[in-house]
N, C-alpha and C positions, 0 to 999 in steps of 0.2 A: 900449153896450159889447157887443162880440161875446161870445157864450156861452163860447167857449174862454178868452178873457181873464178873464171873470168866474170861471170854474172854477179857473183858475190862481191868481188872487188869493185866492180862498177857500181853496185848498189851502195856500198859503203861510201864511195866518193860522192855520189849524187846526194845521199842522205846528209852527209856533213855539209855539202854545199848549201842545201836548203836550210839546214840548221843555222849556218852562219848568216844567211840572208834574213832569216826570221828574227835574228837578234838585232837586225837593223844595219848590218854591215853591207856596204854597197858592193855589188858584184865586181866592179872594176878594182876594188881594193883588196880582194881576196887573192892571196898568192898561192902558187902551187905548193910551196913549202908549208904554209899554214894549213891548207886543205889536206895534205898528206899526213902531217902530224896529227891532226884531229881524226883522220880516218884510220890511222895505223897502217898506212900503205906507203911504201918507199917511193921516192921521186922517180926512180928507175922504172918501177911498175906503172906509175902514172903515165910516163912518157911512152911506155910500151903499149898502153891502152889507147892513148890519144895522139901521140906523136907531135903534139904542139901544146901550147899553154892554155888551150880552151877545151872545155868539155863540149863535144859537138851539140849543136842546137837540137838535133833529133833525140839525143839521149836526154837532154834537159827537158824537152817537151814531153817525152814518154814518161819520165819519172813524175813530172808535174801532174799528169793526167791520171796517174795510178792512185 
């Protein structure tokens, strides 16, 4: 996967994660399926990016600081 596409997908997932949190949803209650549906990203792609059910803290912090 080209680096630009990877970064775009990552940005979509992180943006939707923040959107869900801003609506008052607890981080612990956000599912991979829900995040993928809102982001327009397949679960397969999600797991290809992260390999587990959590977005790495470094990605989360980087996005929060931008």
